[in-house]
N, C-alpha and C positions, 0 to 999 in steps of 0.2 A: 520194831526194835530200833533204837536210835544208834546211829553210827558214832563212834568216838573219833574217827579220823586217823589217818596214817601219821607216823612220827616224822616222815620225810616225804617230799614230793615224789621221789622215786618209788615209794612204797604204796602209793594210792592204787587200789585195785582197778583193773581195766574197765570193769563194768561201772564202777563209781565215776571214773574219769569220763567215760562215754556219756553218762547222764549229766555230768557237770558241763561238758563241752557242748551239749545239745540244749542246755537251758532247762532241763527237766528236774533239776534238783538244786538245793542250796548247799554251799560249802559248810563244813562243820569246824574247820580250822585253817590256819594259814598254809599248811602244807598242801591242802587241796587247792587253795587259791593259786599258789605258786605252780602247781602241776598243770593247771588248766591251759588249754589252747584258746586264747582270747579270740584269735581269728576265726576258729571254728565256731565258737559260741556266737559271735556277732553275725556270722554268715547264717547260722541256724535261726537266730532270733530276728535280726533286722532284714535278712534276706539279700544282703549285698556286702560288698567289700567295705572295709573300714580302715582308712589310712591311719597310721600312727600306732598300730598295735604291736609292732615289733620292738619298740624301744620305749624308754621312759619309766620302766618299772610298773608296778601295779597301779599306782596313782596316775601315771601318764597314760596308761592303757584305758583306765576308767574315764579319764577326761576325753580321750579320743572317741570312746564309745558314746559318751554323753553328747558330744558334738554330732556324731552320726545319727543319733536319735532325732535331733533337731525338733521340728514341729510335731513329730510323732510321739513325743515324750509321754503323753497321757496313755498311750497304748501299753506302756511298760511299767507304770507306777505300781501295779499289783502283781507283777510277774513273779512266778514261783522261784526264779533264780535270784538269790541275793546279790550276785555280781551284776546282773542286769539292773536291778533296782539301785545298786550303788552307783551306776553310771549316771543316774538322774541327779545325784547329789552334786555332781560337777557342773550341772547347768545353773545352779543357784548362785 
């Protein structure tokens, strides 16, 4: 069954948010993206801290994540999380 997504970041169910924050699922709408904890996602995926995730909005966070991937970008190009794959766009 396909999720339709919450109408507000505050309404994203805890189980969905946990899957998004761990990189196990794709977002289905902007509310889910805004609800995500980017620091938790990158800690789970990259395995370390990522500077710049607290500021700059979604685009700034994606750029910081792309920089953190660095030379390891190929590991993430087919990642199941669209947010992780989106970080790669900032490298080009």
